C-alpha positions, 0 to 999 in steps of 0.5 A: 801483119794480117792474120792468114785465113783459110780460103778456097782458090776463088776466095783467095783470088777475090781477096787478093784482087780486092786488096790489090785494088785498094792498095794500088789506089791508096799507095799507088801501083809503084809503091804497093808491093806484092807483099803488101797485097798478100798481107792485106789479103791475109794470104802468103806471098806465094799464093799471090804469085801462084795466081799472078806471075807478076805485078803487071799481071795482077794489074791486068786482072784488075783492069779486066774485072773493071772492064767487065763491070763497064761492059755489063753496065753497057749491055744493061743500059742498051737493053732499056729502050725499045728503039735504037736511037733511044738506047744511047742515053741509058747506056751512057748514064749507066757508065757515068754512074758506074764511074762514080761508084768506082771513082777511087780506083779509076786511075787503075783503069788508065794506068793499065792502058799505059802498061799495054805490052807488059802482059798479053792482055789488051786493054779495052778489047772487050769494051771495043768488041761489045760496042761493035756487037751493039752497033752491028745489031743496030745495022742489022735492024736497019737503024744505024748507018753502015760504017767500017766496023773498026772505025765505028768501034774505036770512035764509039769507045773514044766518045764514051771515054771522052764523055767519062773524062769530061764528066769526071773533071766536073762531076755532079748530078746536073753535069751527069744529065748534061753529059748524058744528053750531049753524048747521046745526041752525038751518038745519034747523029753519028750512027742513027739513020736519019 
């Protein structure tokens, strides 16, 4: 048993989430218990339940945190180029690099999507909302074709997710460059005005 530590509420939440992320990735979501998470975090089981009512809520919180990481990377990459047609490549490359950094916990990302409905959390809503905002800005600037926002947001999300999956199947720096280039070109053809 890990020795319990005195922590403030934010520290406790961070320790629980870090432990859960690691244990869910190592042991699998089903085999890792709340007691395992509490022990690894150095907190009482009741502390976990005070912050997360059940295991699906904890998994949803992990997904939200991961989704926020990807959104932050998207926004940063998007702002790296002046012209809208050139913004896709830095955004995609950033997403692929973040995926590489989070490789061991990426199965949690997919798993949470499969658990939609177990909590009030809607997986990927923040990503889709962010893609919509970036697209709307491009339309307002006159750089992008006007497409139904819902169609565009889901199409953009699917293209990003597909690119990430394709790259993860065969990850290498050379492949990252190729996927980035190919996917950026697909985005340009789909959304940028000729």
